[in-house]
C-alpha positions in Angstrom: -34.8 -25.1 -7.0 -31.2 -26.4 -6.6 -31.9 -29.4 -8.8 -33.4 -27.2 -11.5 -30.2 -25.1 -11.2 -28.1 -28.2 -11.5 -30.1 -29.3 -14.6 -29.6 -26.0 -16.3 -25.8 -26.0 -15.7 -25.5 -29.6 -16.8 -27.4 -28.8 -20.0 -25.3 -25.8 -20.7 -21.9 -27.6 -20.4 -22.9 -30.9 -21.8 -24.5 -29.3 -24.9 -21.1 -27.8 -25.8 -18.6 -30.5 -24.5 -20.4 -33.9 -25.0 -20.5 -35.4 -28.4 -23.9 -36.9 -27.6 -25.3 -33.3 -27.8 -27.6 -32.1 -30.5 -24.9 -29.7 -31.6 -22.7 -32.5 -32.9 -23.2 -34.6 -36.1 -22.8 -37.8 -34.0 -20.8 -39.3 -31.2 -17.9 -41.1 -33.0 -16.5 -42.6 -29.8 -15.9 -46.3 -30.3 -17.1 -47.2 -26.8 -20.4 -45.3 -27.0 -21.1 -46.9 -30.4 -20.3 -50.4 -29.1 -22.9 -49.8 -26.3 -25.5 -48.3 -28.8 -25.1 -51.1 -31.4 -25.5 -53.8 -28.8 -28.5 -52.0 -27.3 -30.3 -51.6 -30.6 -29.6 -55.2 -31.5 -31.2 -56.3 -28.2 -34.3 -54.3 -29.0 -34.5 -56.1 -32.3 -34.4 -59.5 -30.6 -30.8 -60.4 -30.2 -29.6 -61.8 -26.9 -26.8 -60.0 -25.2 -23.6 -62.1 -24.9 -25.1 -65.0 -26.9 -25.9 -63.2 -30.2 -24.0 -60.0 -29.7 -20.7 -59.8 -27.8 -19.6 -56.7 -25.8 -17.5 -56.3 -22.6 -19.5 -54.2 -20.2 -22.2 -55.2 -17.8 -25.9 -55.7 -18.8 -27.1 -52.5 -17.2 -25.0 -50.4 -19.6 -27.0 -51.9 -22.5 -30.3 -51.5 -20.7 -29.6 -47.8 -20.3 -28.6 -47.4 -23.9 -31.6 -49.4 -25.0 -33.8 -46.7 -23.2 -31.8 -44.1 -25.2 -32.5 -46.0 -28.4 -36.3 -46.0 -27.6 -36.0 -42.2 -27.7 -34.1 -42.1 -31.0 -32.2 -44.7 -33.0 -30.9 -42.2 -35.5 -29.3 -39.8 -33.1 -27.6 -39.8 -29.7 -30.3 -37.5 -28.3 -31.6 -40.2 -26.0 -28.1 -40.8 -24.6 -27.7 -37.0 -24.2 -30.9 -36.7 -22.1 -29.8 -39.6 -19.8 -26.4 -37.9 -19.6 -27.8 -34.5 -18.6 -30.1 -36.0 -15.9 -27.3 -38.1 -14.4 -24.8 -35.2 -14.4 -27.4 -32.9 -12.9 -28.0 -35.5 -10.2 -24.3 -35.6 -9.5 -24.1 -31.8 -9.3 -27.0 -31.7 -6.9 -25.6 -34.5 -4.7 -22.2 -32.7 -4.7 -23.8 -29.5 -3.6 -25.7 -31.3 -0.8 -22.3 -32.6 0.4 -20.9 -29.1 0.4 -23.9 -27.8 2.3 -23.3 -30.3 5.1 -20.4 -28.1 6.1 -21.7 -24.8 4.9 -25.4 -25.0 5.7 -26.0 -21.3 4.9 -24.5 -21.5 1.5 -26.3 -19.1 -0.8 -27.9 -20.3 -4.0 -25.4 -18.2 -6.0 -22.5 -19.8 -4.3 -23.9 -23.3 -5.0 -24.2 -22.2 -8.6 -20.6 -21.2 -8.6 -19.5 -24.5 -7.2 -21.6 -26.4 -9.8 -20.2 -24.2 -12.7 -16.6 -24.7 -11.6 -17.1 -28.5 -11.2 -18.9 -28.8 -14.6 -16.1 -26.9 -16.3 -13.4 -28.9 -14.7 -15.0 -32.3 -15.6 -16.3 -31.7 -19.1 -13.1 -30.1 -20.4 -10.8 -32.8 -18.8 -9.2 -35.4 -21.0 -10.8 -38.0 -18.8 -14.2 -36.8 -19.9 -13.3 -38.4 -23.2 -16.2 -38.1 -25.7 -19.3 -38.2 -23.4 -21.4 -41.1 -22.2 -18.8 -43.2 -20.5 -19.9 -45.6 -17.7 -17.8 -43.6 -15.4 -19.6 -40.4 -16.2 -23.0 -41.9 -15.9 -22.1 -43.5 -12.5 -20.8 -40.3 -10.8 -24.2 -39.5 -9.3 -24.5 -42.9 -7.6 -21.1 -42.4 -5.9 -21.9 -38.8 -4.9 -25.3 -39.7 -3.3 -23.8 -42.7 -1.5 -21.1 -40.5 0.0 -23.7 -37.9 0.9 -25.8 -40.4 2.9 -22.8 -41.6 4.9 -21.3 -38.1 5.5 -24.7 -36.8 6.6 -25.0 -39.6 9.1 -21.5 -39.0 10.5 -21.9 -35.2 10.5 -25.1 -35.4 12.5 -23.7 -38.0 14.9 -26.4 -40.5 13.7 -26.6 -43.7 11.6 -27.4 -44.2 8.0 -31.2 -44.4 7.4 -32.5 -47.7 6.2 -34.0 -46.1 3.0 -30.6 -44.6 2.3 -28.8 -47.9 2.9 -31.2 -49.5 0.4 -30.3 -46.9 -2.2 -26.6 -47.4 -1.6 -27.2 -51.1 -2.1 -29.1 -50.5 -5.3 -26.3 -48.2 -6.5 -23.7 -51.0 -5.6 -25.8 -53.5 -7.6 -25.9 -51.2 -10.6 -22.1 -50.8 -10.3 -21.6 -54.5 -10.3 -23.7 -55.0 -13.4 -22.2 -52.0 -15.2 -18.5 -52.0 -14.5 -17.4 -54.1 -11.6 -14.3 -52.1 -10.8 -16.5 -49.3 -9.4 -17.4 -51.7 -6.6 -14.1 -50.7 -5.0 -15.8 -47.5 -3.9 -18.7 -49.4 -2.2 -16.3 -51.9 -0.6 -14.4 -49.1 1.1 -17.6 -47.2 2.1 -19.3 -50.3 3.5 -16.2 -51.2 5.6 -16.0 -47.6 6.9 -19.7 -47.6 7.8 -19.6 -51.0 9.5 -16.6 -50.0 11.6 -18.2 -46.6 12.4 -21.5 -48.2 13.6 -19.8 -50.9 15.6 -17.7 -48.3 17.4 -21.0 -46.4 18.2 -22.5 -49.6 19.6 -25.3 -49.5 17.0 -25.2 -53.2 16.2 -29.0 -53.5 15.7 -29.0 -50.6 13.3 -26.0 -52.1 11.5 -28.0 -55.3 10.9 -31.0 -53.4 9.7 -28.8 -51.3 7.4 -27.1 -54.5 6.1 -30.6 -56.0 5.4 -31.7 -52.8 3.6 -28.5 -52.7 1.6 -29.0 -56.3 0.5 -32.6 -55.6 -0.6 -31.4 -52.6 -2.6 -28.6 -54.7 -4.1 -31.1 -57.5 -5.0 -33.5 -55.0 -6.6 -30.8 -53.8 -9.0 -29.6 -57.4 -9.6 -33.0 -59.1 -10.1 -33.8 -57.6 -13.6 -30.4 -58.5 -14.8 -30.6 -62.1 -13.6 -34.2 -62.5 -15.0 -33.1 -61.3 -18.4 -30.0 -63.6 -18.4 -31.8 -66.7 -17.2 -34.9 -66.2 -19.4 -32.6 -66.0 -22.4 -30.1 -68.7 -21.3 -27.3 -66.2 -21.3 -25.9 -66.4 -17.8 -23.0 -68.6 -18.7 -22.1 -66.4 -21.7 -22.3 -63.3 -19.5 -20.0 -64.9 -16.9 -17.5 -65.7 -19.5 -17.7 -62.4 -21.4 -18.1 -59.9 -18.6 -16.2 -61.5 -15.8 -13.7 -64.0 -17.1 -12.6 -62.1 -20.3 -12.3 -58.8 -18.5 -10.4 -60.2 -15.6 -8.1 -62.6 -17.4 -8.0 -61.6 -21.1 -8.3 -57.8 -21.0 -5.3 -57.5 -18.7 -3.5 -60.1 -20.6 0.1 -60.9 -19.5 0.8 -63.3 -22.4 4.5 -63.6 -23.0 5.5 -61.9 -19.7 7.9 -63.4 -17.3 6.7 -64.4 -13.8 8.5 -61.5 -12.3 6.7 -59.0 -14.6 3.4 -60.7 -13.9 3.9 -60.2 -10.2 5.1 -56.6 -10.6 2.4 -55.6 -13.1 -0.4 -54.7 -10.6 1.9 -52.3 -8.7 3.2 -50.8 -11.9 -0.4 -50.4 -13.2 -1.3 -48.6 -10.0 1.6 -46.1 -10.4 0.8 -45.6 -14.1 -2.9 -45.1 -13.4 -2.3 -42.7 -10.6 0.2 -40.7 -12.7 -2.0 -40.7 -15.8 -5.1 -39.6 -13.8 -3.2 -36.5 -12.7 -2.9 -35.5 -16.4 -6.2 -36.7 -17.7 -8.3 -35.1 -15.0 -6.8 -31.6 -15.6 -8.3 -29.0 -13.4 -10.1 -31.7 -11.5 -6.7 -32.7 -10.1 -6.3 -29.3 -8.6 -9.7 -29.4 -7.1 -9.1 -32.9 -5.7 -5.8 -31.9 -4.3 -7.3 -28.8 -2.7 -10.1 -31.0 -1.3 -7.6 -33.6 0.0 -5.6 -30.8 1.7 -8.8 -29.6 3.4 -9.7 -33.2 4.4 -6.3 -33.5 6.1 -6.9 -30.3 8.0 -10.5 -31.3 8.7 -9.3 -34.6 10.0 -8.5 -32.9 13.2 -12.1 -31.7 13.8 -14.0 -34.1 11.6 -11.9 -37.3 11.6 -14.8 -39.6 10.7 -15.9 -37.7 7.6 -12.3 -37.5 6.4 -11.9 -41.2 6.9 -15.2 -41.9 5.0 -13.8 -40.1 1.9 -10.4 -41.8 2.1 -12.0 -45.2 2.6 -13.9 -44.6 -0.6 -11.2 -43.1 -2.8 -8.3 -45.6 -2.1 -10.2 -48.8 -2.9 -11.8 -47.2 -5.9 -8.4 -46.2 -7.3 -7.0 -49.6 -6.6 -9.9 -51.4 -8.4 -9.7 -49.0 -11.3 -6.0 -49.1 -11.9 -4.8 -52.4 -10.4 -5.3 -54.6 -13.4 -5.1 -54.2 -17.2 -2.5 -53.7 -19.9 -4.3 -50.5 -21.0 -5.0 -47.2 -19.4 -7.7 -45.3 -21.2 -8.1 -41.6 -20.3 -11.7 -42.1 -19.2 -10.7 -44.5 -16.4 -9.7 -41.6 -14.2 -13.1 -39.8 -14.5 -14.6 -41.9 -11.8 -12.2 -40.3 -9.3 -13.9 -36.9 -9.6 -17.0 -37.9 -7.5 -15.7 -35.7 -4.6 -14.6 -32.8 -6.8 -17.5 -30.5 -5.5 -15.9 -30.6 -2.0 -12.6 -29.4 -3.5 -14.4 -26.8 -5.6 -16.2 -25.4 -2.6 -13.0 -25.3 -0.6 -11.3 -23.4 -3.5 -14.1 -20.9 -4.0 -14.2 -20.3 -0.3 -10.4 -19.7 -0.3 -10.9 -17.2 -3.2 -13.7 -15.5 -1.3 -11.5 -15.1 1.8 -8.7 -13.7 -0.3 -11.1 -11.3 -2.1 -12.3 -10.0 1.3 -8.7 -9.3 2.4 -7.9 -7.4 -0.8 -11.4 -5.7 -0.8 -12.3 -7.0 -4.2 -15.8 -7.7 -5.1 -16.9 -11.4 -5.2 -19.2 -12.4 -8.0 -22.9 -12.6 -7.0 -25.9 -14.5 -8.5 -26.3 -11.9 -11.3 -22.8 -12.8 -12.5 -23.0 -16.6 -12.4 -24.3 -16.8 -16.0 -21.4 -14.7 -17.1 -19.0 -16.9 -15.2 -20.5 -20.0 -16.9 -20.4 -18.4 -20.4 -16.7 -17.3 -19.9 -15.7 -20.8 -18.7 -17.5 -22.4 -21.7 -15.6 -20.1 -24.1 -12.3 -20.9 -22.3 -13.1 -24.6 -22.4 -13.8 -24.8 -26.1 -10.1 -24.9 -27.2 -9.2 -27.0 -24.2 -11.7 -29.8 -24.9 -10.7 -32.4 -27.6 -14.4 -33.0 -28.3 -15.2 -29.5 -29.7 -13.2 -30.0 -32.9 -16.1 -32.2 -34.1 -18.4 -29.1 -34.0 -16.6 -27.9 -37.1 -17.9 -30.9 -39.2 -21.2 -31.8 -40.7 -22.6 -35.3 -41.2 -21.7 -35.2 -44.8 -18.0 -34.7 -43.9 -17.8 -37.9 -41.8 -16.8 -41.3 -43.2 -19.7 -42.9 -41.3 -22.3 -41.0 -43.2 -20.4 -41.1 -46.5 -20.2 -44.8 -46.4 -23.9 -45.1 -45.2 -25.0 -43.4 -48.5 -23.3 -46.1 -50.4 -24.5 -49.0 -48.2 -28.1 -47.7 -48.5 -28.1 -48.3 -52.2 -28.0 -52.1 -51.7 -31.2 -53.4 -50.3 -30.9 -55.4 -47.1 -27.1 -54.9 -47.1 -25.1 -56.4 -44.2 -22.0 -54.8 -42.7 -18.9 -55.8 -40.7 -16.8 -53.3 -38.8 -13.5 -55.2 -39.0 -10.2 -54.9 -37.0 -11.2 -52.1 -34.6 -13.8 -51.1 -32.1 -17.2 -50.0 -33.4 -16.5 -46.7 -35.3 -20.2 -45.7 -35.7 -20.7 -47.2 -39.1 -23.5 -49.5 -37.9 -25.2 -46.4 -36.4 -24.9 -44.1 -39.4 -26.1 -46.9 -41.8 -28.8 -48.0 -39.3 -27.7 -51.6 -39.6 -27.6 -54.3 -36.9 -24.6 -56.6 -37.1 -25.0 -60.1 -38.6 -22.0 -61.3 -36.6 -21.8 -61.9 -32.9 -18.3 -60.3 -32.9 -19.4 -57.2 -34.7 -16.1 -55.4 -34.0 -12.7 -56.2 -32.6 -12.8 -55.7 -28.8 -9.7 -55.1 -26.6 -9.3 -58.7 -25.6 -7.1 -61.4 -27.0 -9.9 -63.8 -28.0 -9.0 -66.2 -30.8 -12.6 -67.1 -31.5 -13.4 -63.4 -32.2 -10.6 -62.9 -34.6 -11.2 -66.2 -36.4 -15.0 -65.6 -36.8 -14.5 -62.1 -38.3 -11.8 -63.4 -40.7 -14.0 -66.3 -41.7 -16.9 -64.0 -42.6 -14.7 -62.1 -45.0 -13.1 -65.0 -46.6 -16.4 -66.8 -47.0 -18.0 -63.6 -48.4 -20.8 -63.6 -45.8 -21.3 -59.8 -45.5 -22.0 -57.2 -48.2 -19.7 -54.5 -46.9 -16.6 -54.4 -44.7 -15.1 -51.3 -43.1 -11.5 -51.2 -41.9 -9.6 -48.4 -40.1 -5.9 -47.8 -40.8 -4.7 -51.0 -42.4 -6.3 -52.3 -45.5 -7.4 -55.9 -45.9 -4.2 -56.5 -48.0 -2.1 -55.3 -45.1 -3.9 -57.5 -42.7 -3.1 -60.5 -44.8 -6.7 -61.6 -45.4 -8.0 -63.3 -48.6 -10.5 -60.7 -49.8 -10.7 -61.8 -53.4 -14.5 -61.6 -53.1 -14.4 -57.8 -52.3 -13.3 -54.6 -54.0 -12.2 -51.4 -52.4 -15.0 -48.9 -53.0 -14.3 -45.8 -50.9 -11.5 -44.4 -48.8 -12.1 -41.5 -46.4 -9.8 -39.9 -43.9 -11.0 -38.3 -40.7 -9.5 -37.3 -37.3 -10.3 -39.3 -34.2 -8.8 -38.3 -30.9 -5.2 -37.3 -31.5 -4.6 -38.7 -35.0 -6.1 -39.1 -38.5 -7.3 -42.4 -39.7 -8.0 -43.7 -43.2 -11.3 -45.7 -43.3 -11.8 -48.2 -46.1 -15.1 -49.4 -47.4 -15.1 -52.8 -49.2 -18.0 -54.1 -51.3 -18.7 -57.7 -52.0 -18.3 -58.5 -55.7 -21.4 -60.1 -57.1 -21.4 -62.5 -60.1 -21.3 -60.5 -63.3 -19.7 -57.4 -61.6 
């Protein structure tokens, strides 16, 4: 019953606030389109990292490939996965809350889920919908639940639960390895907790179960990579490039290089306060309660802190960039804060003899919050547009007129033009990723100068402004459209054929 409730609430909020929803013309987020383009290319026989280059871990593309099997012409498959994962997160969060409030009414659970959904989906860190952070929240919430439940009942983590935690940790490694900070802290806490209890034999069994779960998540990835001879390419693209090229310090002095990690931590922490919006309030309220609870439930409080701090360090420690969605992973314990806040409101309402909303008013609460959230979310502005208004579909109409046409998204992350035109890239470097990789830039430039693609799309700067010899192309269309906080001019170039 509670999962069905979580599913309905997730469906209601994500339908309005996620660009993957059927209410939107498309998801124009560059990251989501990078994932989807790579996944569709894999389904059509291209090998990840060898034939198609993208920065995330293999499991991300496996998930988006499942979505593509549902639909290649829409994001409805991504939306279904998103709703299921978010519902699982809400359910796990509610289970964490009920550890400390076992008699929590269904209507109160619904209130917590609604408040958490509103806080997350309207936050700047929610970005556009479908981020790795968002799809990973349920894994963190369930992992925390298993540990908190063991500590709360003065017991140990069950072997089956340890195996699931291991599986989630493996999925994190092969999706976005910074999320492993959470599992590192949680495992350290659990090991120390069990050693102090003298449960060494159970700790060994838990470690074995964790390892089995980790291997279960890792095996399909390694099988895919080794069968396709792509392990070395994966290691370079996913690990080396993300660790050493994404957080590039080229041109920085030695002092700045040494100070950068600390500066990044401070910047990340400060930015997360802004990008998480109301979630920041919930997290602060939850942190306050954890400090108070530390007197009566010190182990549970430590479990949360041991999870949060390493996760924040891993998320913000490196990198020259701070994208708003980075902070979303920190909201995995928001349900605890939401429950504390609603309980505080309930206590205040009793003192002032005001009525507290019951089950019959939960739907009204959700509806009101969705209406309030619509002007707060930066995603909902896309609801005002139709497919025919968007550069992606306008250009797709032109591209479709040339049979077997090839396309290059040049100079920026995948803007959704491959998706709208239903084209797979003919180039390994199908867009410009956020890494300083000479090979990527040279290959894209070569393809234009050698006239190897039929159409080229740029954003912002024209090919002239980029200093590229494009004598073999003519500018065919220009279309301006808002993305995030600014307008961009998109340019469509067509290859000139002999006789044109």
